[in-house]
All heavy atoms as a GROMACS GRO file, in nm:
protein
  633
    1ALA      N    1   0.079  -0.119   0.002
    1ALA     CA    2   0.001   0.001   0.012
    1ALA      C    3   0.090   0.123  -0.002
    1ALA      O    4   0.054   0.216  -0.071
    1ALA     CB    5  -0.098  -0.002   0.122
    2VAL      N    6   0.200   0.129   0.071
    2VAL     CA    7   0.283   0.236   0.081
    2VAL      C    8   0.349   0.266  -0.046
    2VAL      O    9   0.360   0.375  -0.104
    2VAL     CB   10   0.392   0.228   0.196
    2VAL    CG1   11   0.488   0.344   0.188
    2VAL    CG2   12   0.319   0.219   0.326
    3ASP      N   13   0.386   0.156  -0.121
    3ASP     CA   14   0.451   0.172  -0.250
    3ASP      C   15   0.358   0.233  -0.354
    3ASP      O   16   0.396   0.322  -0.436
    3ASP     CB   17   0.499   0.040  -0.308
    3ASP     CG   18   0.624  -0.015  -0.216
    3ASP    OD1   19   0.695   0.066  -0.166
    3ASP    OD2   20   0.638  -0.134  -0.207
    4GLY      N   21   0.232   0.187  -0.353
    4GLY     CA   22   0.130   0.250  -0.442
    4GLY      C   23   0.104   0.386  -0.412
    4GLY      O   24   0.087   0.478  -0.510
    5TRP      N   25   0.105   0.433  -0.283
    5TRP     CA   26   0.080   0.569  -0.248
    5TRP      C   27   0.200   0.653  -0.296
    5TRP      O   28   0.187   0.768  -0.343
    5TRP     CB   29   0.050   0.575  -0.096
    5TRP     CG   30   0.022   0.708  -0.045
    5TRP    CD1   31  -0.066   0.798  -0.100
    5TRP    CD2   32   0.068   0.762   0.078
    5TRP    NE1   33  -0.073   0.906  -0.026
    5TRP    CE2   34   0.001   0.889   0.094
    5TRP    CE3   35   0.149   0.721   0.179
    5TRP    CZ2   36   0.017   0.975   0.203
    5TRP    CZ3   37   0.166   0.801   0.288
    5TRP    CH2   38   0.100   0.923   0.299
    6ALA      N   39   0.311   0.600  -0.273
    6ALA     CA   40   0.440   0.670  -0.315
    6ALA      C   41   0.443   0.696  -0.467
    6ALA      O   42   0.480   0.806  -0.510
    6ALA     CB   43   0.563   0.598  -0.272
    7LEU      N   44   0.389   0.601  -0.545
    7LEU     CA   45   0.384   0.619  -0.693
    7LEU      C   46   0.290   0.732  -0.727
    7LEU      O   47   0.321   0.808  -0.815
    7LEU     CB   48   0.343   0.492  -0.762
    7LEU     CG   49   0.444   0.379  -0.750
    7LEU    CD1   50   0.374   0.246  -0.814
    7LEU    CD2   51   0.571   0.410  -0.815
    8THR      N   52   0.190   0.752  -0.656
    8THR     CA   53   0.093   0.866  -0.686
    8THR      C   54   0.142   0.995  -0.625
    8THR      O   55   0.111   1.105  -0.675
    8THR     CB   56  -0.046   0.833  -0.645
    8THR    OG1   57  -0.047   0.817  -0.500
    8THR    CG2   58  -0.100   0.708  -0.711
    9MET      N   59   0.217   0.990  -0.523
    9MET     CA   60   0.252   1.109  -0.442
    9MET      C   61   0.388   1.182  -0.497
    9MET      O   62   0.394   1.301  -0.503
    9MET     CB   63   0.265   1.083  -0.298
    9MET     CG   64   0.272   1.198  -0.198
    9MET     SD   65   0.265   1.168  -0.034
    9MET     CE   66   0.406   1.058  -0.009
   10LEU      N   67   0.475   1.096  -0.522
   10LEU     CA   68   0.603   1.144  -0.577
   10LEU      C   69   0.609   1.173  -0.731
   10LEU      O   70   0.531   1.107  -0.800
   10LEU     CB   71   0.713   1.039  -0.539
   10LEU     CG   72   0.747   1.012  -0.400
   10LEU    CD1   73   0.846   0.899  -0.374
   10LEU    CD2   74   0.789   1.137  -0.326
   11ALA      N   75   0.694   1.261  -0.767
   11ALA     CA   76   0.708   1.297  -0.911
   11ALA      C   77   0.772   1.171  -0.968
   11ALA      O   78   0.844   1.094  -0.902
   11ALA     CB   79   0.792   1.422  -0.922
   12ARG      N   80   0.759   1.154  -1.102
   12ARG     CA   81   0.809   1.042  -1.173
   12ARG      C   82   0.961   1.033  -1.157
   12ARG      O   83   1.016   0.920  -1.135
   12ARG     CB   84   0.782   1.047  -1.323
   12ARG     CG   85   0.814   0.921  -1.394
   12ARG     CD   86   0.758   0.926  -1.544
   12ARG     NE   87   0.616   0.908  -1.549
   12ARG     CZ   88   0.554   0.799  -1.555
   12ARG    NH1   89   0.618   0.686  -1.554
   12ARG    NH2   90   0.422   0.790  -1.572
   13ARG      N   91   1.035   1.141  -1.157
   13ARG     CA   92   1.176   1.142  -1.134
   13ARG      C   93   1.223   1.102  -0.999
   13ARG      O   94   1.333   1.066  -0.976
   13ARG     CB   95   1.251   1.270  -1.175
   13ARG     CG   96   1.208   1.376  -1.086
   13ARG     CD   97   1.283   1.508  -1.139
   13ARG     NE   98   1.262   1.620  -1.041
   13ARG     CZ   99   1.158   1.692  -1.024
   13ARG    NH1  100   1.049   1.681  -1.100
   13ARG    NH2  101   1.153   1.785  -0.933
   14ASN      N  102   1.136   1.107  -0.898
   14ASN     CA  103   1.164   1.076  -0.756
   14ASN      C  104   1.118   0.946  -0.707
   14ASN      O  105   1.136   0.912  -0.597
   14ASN     CB  106   1.113   1.190  -0.669
   14ASN     CG  107   1.183   1.318  -0.691
   14ASN    OD1  108   1.298   1.321  -0.739
   14ASN    ND2  109   1.115   1.428  -0.676
   15VAL      N  110   1.050   0.870  -0.796
   15VAL     CA  111   0.990   0.736  -0.754
   15VAL      C  112   1.100   0.642  -0.690
   15VAL      O  113   1.070   0.574  -0.605
   15VAL     CB  114   0.914   0.672  -0.864
   15VAL    CG1  115   0.874   0.540  -0.835
   15VAL    CG2  116   0.793   0.757  -0.903
   16GLY      N  117   1.209   0.654  -0.734
   16GLY     CA  118   1.325   0.563  -0.685
   16GLY      C  119   1.353   0.592  -0.541
   16GLY      O  120   1.417   0.507  -0.471
   17TRP      N  121   1.308   0.700  -0.484
   17TRP     CA  122   1.331   0.740  -0.348
   17TRP      C  123   1.217   0.689  -0.258
   17TRP      O  124   1.218   0.718  -0.135
   17TRP     CB  125   1.347   0.891  -0.332
   17TRP     CG  126   1.469   0.948  -0.384
   17TRP    CD1  127   1.484   0.999  -0.514
   17TRP    CD2  128   1.598   0.948  -0.337
   17TRP    NE1  129   1.617   1.039  -0.526
   17TRP    CE2  130   1.682   1.006  -0.417
   17TRP    CE3  131   1.644   0.904  -0.204
   17TRP    CZ2  132   1.827   1.018  -0.385
   17TRP    CZ3  133   1.773   0.924  -0.176
   17TRP    CH2  134   1.864   0.979  -0.268
   18ALA      N  135   1.116   0.621  -0.310
   18ALA     CA  136   1.003   0.582  -0.227
   18ALA      C  137   1.042   0.486  -0.114
   18ALA      O  138   0.996   0.516   0.006
   18ALA     CB  139   0.906   0.508  -0.315
   19SER      N  140   1.126   0.399  -0.133
   19SER     CA  141   1.174   0.307  -0.031
   19SER      C  142   1.243   0.381   0.082
   19SER      O  143   1.235   0.353   0.201
   19SER     CB  144   1.240   0.182  -0.072
   19SER     OG  145   1.357   0.217  -0.138
   20THR      N  146   1.333   0.471   0.037
   20THR     CA  147   1.406   0.551   0.138
   20THR      C  148   1.320   0.638   0.225
   20THR      O  149   1.342   0.654   0.340
   20THR     CB  150   1.513   0.639   0.054
   20THR    OG1  151   1.585   0.556  -0.023
   20THR    CG2  152   1.597   0.723   0.149
   21CYS      N  153   1.216   0.710   0.152
   21CYS     CA  154   1.128   0.786   0.228
   21CYS      C  155   1.048   0.704   0.322
   21CYS      O  156   1.022   0.745   0.440
   21CYS     CB  157   1.032   0.854   0.135
   21CYS     SG  158   1.106   0.977   0.029
   22ASN      N  159   1.011   0.578   0.287
   22ASN     CA  160   0.939   0.499   0.378
   22ASN      C  161   1.024   0.449   0.495
   22ASN      O  162   0.982   0.456   0.608
   22ASN     CB  163   0.898   0.365   0.303
   22ASN     CG  164   0.816   0.272   0.385
   22ASN    OD1  165   0.760   0.315   0.485
   22ASN    ND2  166   0.800   0.152   0.336
   23SER      N  167   1.142   0.422   0.478
   23SER     CA  168   1.241   0.384   0.587
   23SER      C  169   1.263   0.497   0.679
   23SER      O  170   1.254   0.484   0.808
   23SER     CB  171   1.370   0.341   0.532
   23SER     OG  172   1.348   0.218   0.457
   24ILE      N  173   1.283   0.614   0.625
   24ILE     CA  174   1.311   0.729   0.713
   24ILE      C  175   1.179   0.768   0.787
   24ILE      O  176   1.194   0.804   0.910
   24ILE     CB  177   1.362   0.850   0.629
   24ILE    CG1  178   1.498   0.827   0.568
   24ILE    CG2  179   1.358   0.985   0.703
   24ILE    CD1  180   1.550   0.920   0.469
   25GLY      N  181   1.068   0.749   0.722
   25GLY     CA  182   0.946   0.793   0.792
   25GLY      C  183   0.913   0.699   0.915
   25GLY      O  184   0.874   0.737   1.016
   26GLN      N  185   0.949   0.566   0.888
   26GLN     CA  186   0.918   0.476   1.001
   26GLN      C  187   1.014   0.491   1.113
   26GLN      O  188   0.972   0.489   1.228
   26GLN     CB  189   0.927   0.337   0.946
   26GLN     CG  190   0.818   0.291   0.858
   26GLN     CD  191   0.828   0.146   0.814
   26GLN    OE1  192   0.928   0.071   0.838
   26GLN    NE2  193   0.727   0.095   0.735
   27THR      N  194   1.137   0.515   1.081
   27THR     CA  195   1.242   0.545   1.181
   27THR      C  196   1.207   0.674   1.261
   27THR      O  197   1.208   0.671   1.384
   27THR     CB  198   1.375   0.551   1.133
   27THR    OG1  199   1.402   0.436   1.057
   27THR    CG2  200   1.480   0.570   1.235
   28LEU      N  201   1.172   0.782   1.197
   28LEU     CA  202   1.134   0.900   1.252
   28LEU      C  203   1.014   0.880   1.342
   28LEU      O  204   0.996   0.946   1.448
   28LEU     CB  205   1.116   1.013   1.154
   28LEU     CG  206   1.096   1.154   1.200
   28LEU    CD1  207   1.216   1.197   1.280
   28LEU    CD2  208   1.070   1.248   1.089
   29GLY      N  209   0.906   0.812   1.283
   29GLY     CA  210   0.787   0.790   1.367
   29GLY      C  211   0.820   0.712   1.496
   29GLY      O  212   0.762   0.739   1.596
   30TYR      N  213   0.911   0.616   1.487
   30TYR     CA  214   0.936   0.533   1.606
   30TYR      C  215   1.004   0.624   1.719
   30TYR      O  216   0.975   0.616   1.828
   30TYR     CB  217   1.032   0.424   1.568
   30TYR     CG  218   1.094   0.352   1.693
   30TYR    CD1  219   1.016   0.260   1.764
   30TYR    CD2  220   1.222   0.383   1.739
   30TYR    CE1  221   1.073   0.195   1.872
   30TYR    CE2  222   1.274   0.317   1.848
   30TYR     CZ  223   1.196   0.224   1.912
   30TYR     OH  224   1.242   0.166   2.029
   31VAL      N  225   1.099   0.706   1.667
   31VAL     CA  226   1.177   0.796   1.757
   31VAL      C  227   1.076   0.886   1.828
   31VAL      O  228   1.086   0.908   1.945
   31VAL     CB  229   1.290   0.875   1.687
   31VAL    CG1  230   1.346   0.981   1.767
   31VAL    CG2  231   1.402   0.769   1.638
   32VAL      N  232   0.995   0.956   1.759
   32VAL     CA  233   0.899   1.058   1.805
   32VAL      C  234   0.793   0.989   1.900
   32VAL      O  235   0.776   1.037   2.007
   32VAL     CB  236   0.832   1.134   1.693
   32VAL    CG1  237   0.720   1.213   1.744
   32VAL    CG2  238   0.926   1.224   1.622
   33SER      N  239   0.741   0.880   1.850
   33SER     CA  240   0.641   0.820   1.927
   33SER      C  241   0.687   0.740   2.043
   33SER      O  242   0.602   0.719   2.138
   33SER     CB  243   0.549   0.734   1.841
   33SER     OG  244   0.623   0.621   1.791
   34PHE      N  245   0.801   0.694   2.052
   34PHE     CA  246   0.850   0.616   2.163
   34PHE      C  247   0.949   0.683   2.252
   34PHE      O  248   0.930   0.715   2.362
   34PHE     CB  249   0.901   0.473   2.119
   34PHE     CG  250   0.938   0.396   2.236
   34PHE    CD1  251   0.847   0.335   2.310
   34PHE    CD2  252   1.070   0.369   2.261
   34PHE    CE1  253   0.876   0.260   2.417
   34PHE    CE2  254   1.110   0.290   2.368
   34PHE     CZ  255   1.010   0.238   2.451
   35ILE      N  256   1.064   0.718   2.183
   35ILE     CA  257   1.176   0.776   2.267
   35ILE      C  258   1.142   0.915   2.320
   35ILE      O  259   1.153   0.938   2.436
   35ILE     CB  260   1.297   0.776   2.183
   35ILE    CG1  261   1.338   0.629   2.150
   35ILE    CG2  262   1.412   0.843   2.254
   35ILE    CD1  263   1.457   0.609   2.045
   36ILE      N  264   1.100   1.000   2.227
   36ILE     CA  265   1.070   1.134   2.272
   36ILE      C  266   0.950   1.139   2.368
   36ILE      O  267   0.948   1.204   2.470
   36ILE     CB  268   1.051   1.231   2.159
   36ILE    CG1  269   1.174   1.241   2.080
   36ILE    CG2  270   0.994   1.366   2.199
   36ILE    CD1  271   1.178   1.332   1.956
   37PHE      N  272   0.846   1.066   2.339
   37PHE     CA  273   0.731   1.061   2.435
   37PHE      C  274   0.767   1.011   2.572
   37PHE      O  275   0.741   1.064   2.674
   37PHE     CB  276   0.610   0.976   2.381
   37PHE     CG  277   0.513   0.954   2.494
   37PHE    CD1  278   0.428   1.050   2.526
   37PHE    CD2  279   0.496   0.826   2.538
   37PHE    CE1  280   0.326   1.028   2.627
   37PHE    CE2  281   0.403   0.795   2.635
   37PHE     CZ  282   0.317   0.903   2.679
   38MET      N  283   0.846   0.894   2.575
   38MET     CA  284   0.889   0.847   2.703
   38MET      C  285   0.973   0.938   2.781
   38MET      O  286   0.966   0.952   2.906
   38MET     CB  287   0.959   0.713   2.685
   38MET     CG  288   0.864   0.598   2.629
   38MET     SD  289   0.735   0.555   2.731
   38MET     CE  290   0.821   0.471   2.854
   39ALA      N  291   1.060   1.012   2.711
   39ALA     CA  292   1.138   1.106   2.775
   39ALA      C  293   1.063   1.224   2.837
   39ALA      O  294   1.080   1.267   2.955
   39ALA     CB  295   1.250   1.162   2.684
   40LEU      N  296   0.968   1.278   2.761
   40LEU     CA  297   0.883   1.390   2.807
   40LEU      C  298   0.780   1.338   2.910
   40LEU      O  299   0.738   1.427   3.000
   40LEU     CB  300   0.813   1.457   2.693
   40LEU     CG  301   0.900   1.529   2.599
   40LEU    CD1  302   0.820   1.585   2.480
   40LEU    CD2  303   0.981   1.636   2.664
   41ASN      N  304   0.743   1.219   2.913
   41ASN     CA  305   0.649   1.169   3.011
   41ASN      C  306   0.712   1.135   3.139
   41ASN      O  307   0.652   1.120   3.243
   41ASN     CB  308   0.576   1.040   2.946
   41ASN     CG  309   0.462   1.000   3.030
   41ASN    OD1  310   0.381   1.083   3.085
   41ASN    ND2  311   0.440   0.869   3.048
   42ASN      N  312   0.850   1.110   3.146
   42ASN     CA  313   0.917   1.083   3.261
   42ASN      C  314   0.959   1.204   3.340
   42ASN      O  315   1.028   1.294   3.296
   42ASN     CB  316   1.048   1.002   3.224
   42ASN     CG  317   1.126   0.943   3.336
   42ASN    OD1  318   1.145   1.018   3.437
   42ASN    ND2  319   1.161   0.825   3.322
   43ALA      N  320   0.900   1.210   3.464
   43ALA     CA  321   0.934   1.325   3.543
   43ALA      C  322   1.080   1.351   3.584
   43ALA      O  323   1.126   1.462   3.578
   43ALA     CB  324   0.849   1.318   3.686
   44SER      N  325   1.157   1.236   3.604
   44SER     CA  326   1.295   1.256   3.632
   44SER      C  327   1.368   1.326   3.512
   44SER      O  328   1.460   1.401   3.533
   44SER     CB  329   1.363   1.122   3.661
   44SER     OG  330   1.295   1.062   3.776
   45PHE      N  331   1.348   1.269   3.392
   45PHE     CA  332   1.409   1.320   3.279
   45PHE      C  333   1.376   1.464   3.253
   45PHE      O  334   1.452   1.554   3.230
   45PHE     CB  335   1.369   1.242   3.156
   45PHE     CG  336   1.442   1.298   3.026
   45PHE    CD1  337   1.563   1.245   2.992
   45PHE    CD2  338   1.379   1.391   2.941
   45PHE    CE1  339   1.625   1.296   2.869
   45PHE    CE2  340   1.435   1.432   2.834
   45PHE     CZ  341   1.556   1.388   2.794
   46ALA      N  342   1.240   1.489   3.258
   46ALA     CA  343   1.196   1.633   3.239
   46ALA      C  344   1.253   1.730   3.352
   46ALA      O  345   1.291   1.846   3.301
   46ALA     CB  346   1.040   1.631   3.245
   47ASN      N  347   1.256   1.681   3.470
   47ASN     CA  348   1.309   1.780   3.569
   47ASN      C  349   1.464   1.800   3.551
   47ASN      O  350   1.514   1.909   3.561
   47ASN     CB  351   1.299   1.714   3.710
   47ASN     CG  352   1.146   1.723   3.756
   47ASN    OD1  353   1.076   1.814   3.712
   47ASN    ND2  354   1.115   1.633   3.841
   48ALA      N  355   1.541   1.696   3.511
   48ALA     CA  356   1.687   1.713   3.503
   48ALA      C  357   1.736   1.785   3.372
   48ALA      O  358   1.829   1.854   3.380
   48ALA     CB  359   1.754   1.574   3.509
   49TYR      N  360   1.669   1.752   3.259
   49TYR     CA  361   1.709   1.801   3.134
   49TYR      C  362   1.634   1.909   3.062
   49TYR      O  363   1.677   1.976   2.970
   49TYR     CB  364   1.731   1.684   3.043
   49TYR     CG  365   1.827   1.579   3.081
   49TYR    CD1  366   1.792   1.458   3.138
   49TYR    CD2  367   1.958   1.612   3.075
   49TYR    CE1  368   1.884   1.368   3.180
   49TYR    CE2  369   2.059   1.519   3.126
   49TYR     CZ  370   2.013   1.400   3.175
   49TYR     OH  371   2.112   1.309   3.224
   50ILE      N  372   1.506   1.934   3.113
   50ILE     CA  373   1.423   2.036   3.052
   50ILE      C  374   1.388   2.146   3.157
   50ILE      O  375   1.420   2.270   3.140
   50ILE     CB  376   1.306   1.978   2.988
   50ILE    CG1  377   1.348   1.878   2.886
   50ILE    CG2  378   1.215   2.085   2.929
   50ILE    CD1  379   1.238   1.794   2.818
   51ARG      N  380   1.326   2.113   3.262
   51ARG     CA  381   1.273   2.212   3.359
   51ARG      C  382   1.386   2.288   3.433
   51ARG      O  383   1.392   2.406   3.422
   51ARG     CB  384   1.188   2.140   3.458
   51ARG     CG  385   1.054   2.095   3.402
   51ARG     CD  386   0.960   2.056   3.518
   51ARG     NE  387   0.836   2.008   3.455
   51ARG     CZ  388   0.782   1.899   3.453
   51ARG    NH1  389   0.851   1.789   3.526
   51ARG    NH2  390   0.662   1.867   3.403
   52ARG      N  391   1.480   2.217   3.487
   52ARG     CA  392   1.592   2.273   3.571
   52ARG      C  393   1.674   2.371   3.474
   52ARG      O  394   1.708   2.484   3.513
   52ARG     CB  395   1.672   2.174   3.633
   52ARG     CG  396   1.752   2.234   3.747
   52ARG     CD  397   1.813   2.120   3.840
   52ARG     NE  398   1.712   2.038   3.900
   52ARG     CZ  399   1.720   1.904   3.906
   52ARG    NH1  400   1.817   1.840   3.857
   52ARG    NH2  401   1.630   1.834   3.961
   53PRO      N  402   1.735   2.325   3.361
   53PRO     CA  403   1.811   2.404   3.275
   53PRO      C  404   1.738   2.531   3.236
   53PRO      O  405   1.810   2.634   3.203
   53PRO     CB  406   1.854   2.322   3.159
   53PRO     CG  407   1.831   2.179   3.209
   53PRO     CD  408   1.717   2.181   3.310
   54TRP      N  409   1.612   2.528   3.215
   54TRP     CA  410   1.535   2.647   3.162
   54TRP      C  411   1.475   2.726   3.274
   54TRP      O  412   1.398   2.823   3.247
   54TRP     CB  413   1.430   2.597   3.064
   54TRP     CG  414   1.486   2.545   2.932
   54TRP    CD1  415   1.612   2.541   2.897
   54TRP    CD2  416   1.412   2.509   2.817
   54TRP    NE1  417   1.626   2.481   2.770
   54TRP    CE2  418   1.502   2.467   2.715
   54TRP    CE3  419   1.273   2.498   2.792
   54TRP    CZ2  420   1.463   2.417   2.596
   54TRP    CZ3  421   1.237   2.453   2.670
   54TRP    CH2  422   1.330   2.408   2.572
   55GLY      N  423   1.501   2.693   3.394
   55GLY     CA  424   1.458   2.773   3.514
   55GLY      C  425   1.311   2.743   3.557
   55GLY      O  426   1.257   2.818   3.626
   56TYR      N  427   1.258   2.632   3.521
   56TYR     CA  428   1.117   2.597   3.569
   56TYR      C  429   1.122   2.514   3.690
   56TYR      O  430   1.224   2.449   3.715
   56TYR     CB  431   1.039   2.517   3.463
   56TYR     CG  432   1.013   2.596   3.333
   56TYR    CD1  433   1.086   2.583   3.212
   56TYR    CD2  434   0.912   2.702   3.333
   56TYR    CE1  435   1.061   2.647   3.108
   56TYR    CE2  436   0.884   2.763   3.223
   56TYR     CZ  437   0.954   2.736   3.108
   56TYR     OH  438   0.928   2.812   2.993
   57ALA      N  439   1.020   2.527   3.773
   57ALA     CA  440   1.009   2.440   3.895
   57ALA      C  441   1.004   2.294   3.869
   57ALA      O  442   0.937   2.253   3.774
   57ALA     CB  443   0.901   2.482   3.984
   58SER      N  444   1.064   2.218   3.950
   58SER     CA  445   1.046   2.072   3.936
   58SER      C  446   0.911   2.023   3.975
   58SER      O  447   0.838   2.084   4.038
   58SER     CB  448   1.149   2.001   4.023
   58SER     OG  449   1.276   2.018   3.990
   59SER      N  450   0.871   1.912   3.909
   59SER     CA  451   0.737   1.859   3.938
   59SER      C  452   0.745   1.704   3.945
   59SER      O  453   0.845   1.642   3.899
   59SER     CB  454   0.644   1.885   3.809
   59SER     OG  455   0.522   1.833   3.823
   60GLU      N  456   0.655   1.646   4.008
   60GLU     CA  457   0.653   1.507   4.016
   60GLU      C  458   0.578   1.434   3.899
   60GLU      O  459   0.563   1.314   3.899
   60GLU     CB  460   0.580   1.463   4.149
   60GLU     CG  461   0.442   1.504   4.163
   60GLU     CD  462   0.381   1.473   4.300
   60GLU    OE1  463   0.447   1.489   4.401
   60GLU    OE2  464   0.267   1.430   4.307
   61HIS      N  465   0.541   1.512   3.802
   61HIS     CA  466   0.469   1.461   3.683
   61HIS      C  467   0.558   1.495   3.566
   61HIS      O  468   0.631   1.586   3.557
   61HIS     CB  469   0.341   1.523   3.665
   61HIS     CG  470   0.238   1.496   3.784
   61HIS    ND1  471   0.190   1.380   3.810
   61HIS    CD2  472   0.196   1.581   3.883
   61HIS    CE1  473   0.110   1.386   3.909
   61HIS    NE2  474   0.124   1.510   3.971
   62GLY      N  475   0.544   1.413   3.453
   62GLY     CA  476   0.608   1.439   3.327
   62GLY      C  477   0.545   1.562   3.266
   62GLY      O  478   0.456   1.629   3.312
   63MET      N  479   0.614   1.609   3.154
   63MET     CA  480   0.566   1.726   3.088
   63MET      C  481   0.443   1.699   2.994
   63MET      O  482   0.368   1.795   2.965
   63MET     CB  483   0.680   1.786   2.997
   63MET     CG  484   0.802   1.825   3.084
   63MET     SD  485   0.914   1.911   2.989
   63MET     CE  486   0.830   2.062   2.942
   64VAL      N  487   0.417   1.580   2.952
   64VAL     CA  488   0.313   1.547   2.864
   64VAL      C  489   0.244   1.414   2.913
   64VAL      O  490   0.300   1.330   2.978
   64VAL     CB  491   0.351   1.522   2.720
   64VAL    CG1  492   0.401   1.653   2.656
   64VAL    CG2  493   0.448   1.418   2.704
   65THR      N  494   0.116   1.403   2.879
   65THR     CA  495   0.047   1.284   2.904
   65THR      C  496   0.024   1.202   2.773
   65THR      O  497   0.038   1.268   2.661
   65THR     CB  498  -0.093   1.302   2.965
   65THR    OG1  499  -0.169   1.381   2.875
   65THR    CG2  500  -0.075   1.381   3.098
   66LEU      N  501  -0.015   1.080   2.777
   66LEU     CA  502  -0.043   1.010   2.661
   66LEU      C  503  -0.152   1.068   2.576
   66LEU      O  504  -0.149   1.092   2.456
   66LEU     CB  505  -0.076   0.863   2.685
   66LEU     CG  506  -0.107   0.781   2.560
   66LEU    CD1  507   0.005   0.776   2.464
   66LEU    CD2  508  -0.143   0.631   2.611
   67GLY      N  509  -0.257   1.120   2.648
   67GLY     CA  510  -0.376   1.188   2.580
   67GLY      C  511  -0.338   1.315   2.520
   67GLY      O  512  -0.380   1.344   2.404
   68GLY      N  513  -0.255   1.393   2.585
   68GLY     CA  514  -0.219   1.512   2.524
   68GLY      C  515  -0.116   1.504   2.407
   68GLY      O  516  -0.131   1.578   2.313
   69PHE      N  517  -0.027   1.407   2.416
   69PHE     CA  518   0.063   1.370   2.306
   69PHE      C  519  -0.012   1.325   2.189
   69PHE      O  520   0.012   1.377   2.080
   69PHE     CB  521   0.169   1.266   2.354
   69PHE     CG  522   0.273   1.249   2.272
   69PHE    CD1  523   0.384   1.344   2.258
   69PHE    CD2  524   0.293   1.141   2.187
   69PHE    CE1  525   0.493   1.325   2.184
   69PHE    CE2  526   0.393   1.115   2.102
   69PHE     CZ  527   0.501   1.204   2.096
   70THR      N  528  -0.107   1.239   2.209
   70THR     CA  529  -0.190   1.182   2.090
   70THR      C  530  -0.270   1.296   2.028
   70THR      O  531  -0.283   1.300   1.911
   70THR     CB  532  -0.278   1.067   2.147
   70THR    OG1  533  -0.192   0.973   2.206
   70THR    CG2  534  -0.351   1.005   2.027
   71ALA      N  535  -0.333   1.380   2.120
   71ALA     CA  536  -0.415   1.489   2.063
   71ALA      C  537  -0.336   1.577   1.980
   71ALA      O  538  -0.372   1.639   1.869
   71ALA     CB  539  -0.487   1.561   2.171
   72MET      N  540  -0.218   1.622   2.028
   72MET     CA  541  -0.126   1.712   1.956
   72MET      C  542  -0.091   1.654   1.820
   72MET      O  543  -0.100   1.729   1.722
   72MET     CB  544  -0.001   1.739   2.041
   72MET     CG  545   0.095   1.839   1.990
   72MET     SD  546   0.231   1.794   1.879
   72MET     CE  547   0.303   1.660   1.959
   73TRP      N  548  -0.050   1.520   1.810
   73TRP     CA  549  -0.019   1.462   1.679
   73TRP      C  550  -0.138   1.452   1.597
   73TRP      O  551  -0.128   1.453   1.474
   73TRP     CB  552   0.060   1.334   1.706
   73TRP     CG  553   0.201   1.363   1.741
   73TRP    CD1  554   0.270   1.349   1.848
   73TRP    CD2  555   0.299   1.428   1.652
   73TRP    NE1  556   0.400   1.393   1.850
   73TRP    CE2  557   0.419   1.442   1.723
   73TRP    CE3  558   0.298   1.467   1.516
   73TRP    CZ2  559   0.537   1.495   1.675
   73TRP    CZ3  560   0.422   1.521   1.473
   73TRP    CH2  561   0.529   1.539   1.542
   74GLY      N  562  -0.254   1.436   1.654
   74GLY     CA  563  -0.376   1.428   1.573
   74GLY      C  564  -0.400   1.566   1.507
   74GLY      O  565  -0.432   1.572   1.387
   75TRP      N  566  -0.378   1.674   1.572
   75TRP     CA  567  -0.395   1.809   1.525
   75TRP      C  568  -0.291   1.833   1.411
   75TRP      O  569  -0.308   1.890   1.310
   75TRP     CB  570  -0.384   1.914   1.627
   75TRP     CG  571  -0.517   1.928   1.698
   75TRP    CD1  572  -0.545   1.888   1.829
   75TRP    CD2  573  -0.638   1.976   1.647
   75TRP    NE1  574  -0.676   1.914   1.862
   75TRP    CE2  575  -0.733   1.967   1.753
   75TRP    CE3  576  -0.679   2.030   1.526
   75TRP    CZ2  577  -0.866   2.007   1.730
   75TRP    CZ3  578  -0.813   2.072   1.509
   75TRP    CH2  579  -0.906   2.064   1.614
   76VAL      N  580  -0.161   1.788   1.427
   76VAL     CA  581  -0.056   1.797   1.336
   76VAL      C  582  -0.099   1.730   1.204
   76VAL      O  583  -0.084   1.784   1.095
   76VAL     CB  584   0.079   1.745   1.386
   76VAL    CG1  585   0.180   1.727   1.284
   76VAL    CG2  586   0.129   1.831   1.503
   77PHE      N  587  -0.154   1.604   1.211
   77PHE     CA  588  -0.205   1.523   1.101
   77PHE      C  589  -0.302   1.614   1.025
   77PHE      O  590  -0.305   1.620   0.908
   77PHE     CB  591  -0.247   1.395   1.130
   77PHE     CG  592  -0.135   1.285   1.141
   77PHE    CD1  593  -0.133   1.202   1.249
   77PHE    CD2  594  -0.047   1.273   1.048
   77PHE    CE1  595  -0.035   1.099   1.266
   77PHE    CE2  596   0.056   1.186   1.056
   77PHE     CZ  597   0.061   1.097   1.166
   78LEU      N  598  -0.404   1.652   1.099
   78LEU     CA  599  -0.515   1.727   1.041
   78LEU      C  600  -0.467   1.855   0.966
   78LEU      O  601  -0.497   1.883   0.851
   78LEU     CB  602  -0.617   1.771   1.140
   78LEU     CG  603  -0.713   1.653   1.188
   78LEU    CD1  604  -0.796   1.695   1.304
   78LEU    CD2  605  -0.797   1.604   1.067
   79VAL      N  606  -0.381   1.938   1.032
   79VAL     CA  607  -0.327   2.056   0.973
   79VAL      C  608  -0.246   2.036   0.848
   79VAL      O  609  -0.251   2.107   0.746
   79VAL     CB  610  -0.261   2.145   1.080
   79VAL    CG1  611  -0.185   2.256   1.016
   79VAL    CG2  612  -0.364   2.193   1.188
   80THR      N  613  -0.161   1.937   0.853
   80THR     CA  614  -0.081   1.913   0.746
   80THR      C  615  -0.135   1.842   0.624
   80THR      O  616  -0.081   1.849   0.511
   80THR     CB  617   0.046   1.832   0.789
   80THR    OG1  618   0.009   1.708   0.839
   80THR    CG2  619   0.139   1.906   0.885
   81THR      N  620  -0.254   1.776   0.646
   81THR     CA  621  -0.315   1.702   0.528
   81THR      C  622  -0.441   1.796   0.466
   81THR      O  623  -0.466   1.759   0.356
   81THR     CB  624  -0.364   1.571   0.566
   81THR    OG1  625  -0.452   1.580   0.684
   81THR    CG2  626  -0.256   1.476   0.603
   82VAL      N  627  -0.480   1.891   0.539
   82VAL     CA  628  -0.589   1.959   0.486
   82VAL      C  629  -0.545   2.075   0.404
   82VAL      O  630  -0.455   2.129   0.377
   82VAL     CB  631  -0.688   2.019   0.601
   82VAL    CG1  632  -0.784   2.117   0.550
   82VAL    CG2  633  -0.742   1.911   0.672
   0.00000   0.00000   0.00000
């Protein structure tokens, strides 16, 4: 399905890049949805590397919740596809 979508979305001269785009997209999606979310959801990481260096007060909660993270990416999908 992704290959067929790439054939319709990419210009004819760029069709050879379809598998590269697919691999990069999957890797980027994994990093954003797992590694970055887990870091921002972890209170210890957020306090040590984000809040404290930027002068914010420490908290016992992470910076994002699963619901908030999912809603934000839902809006990103809507805005970029419309």
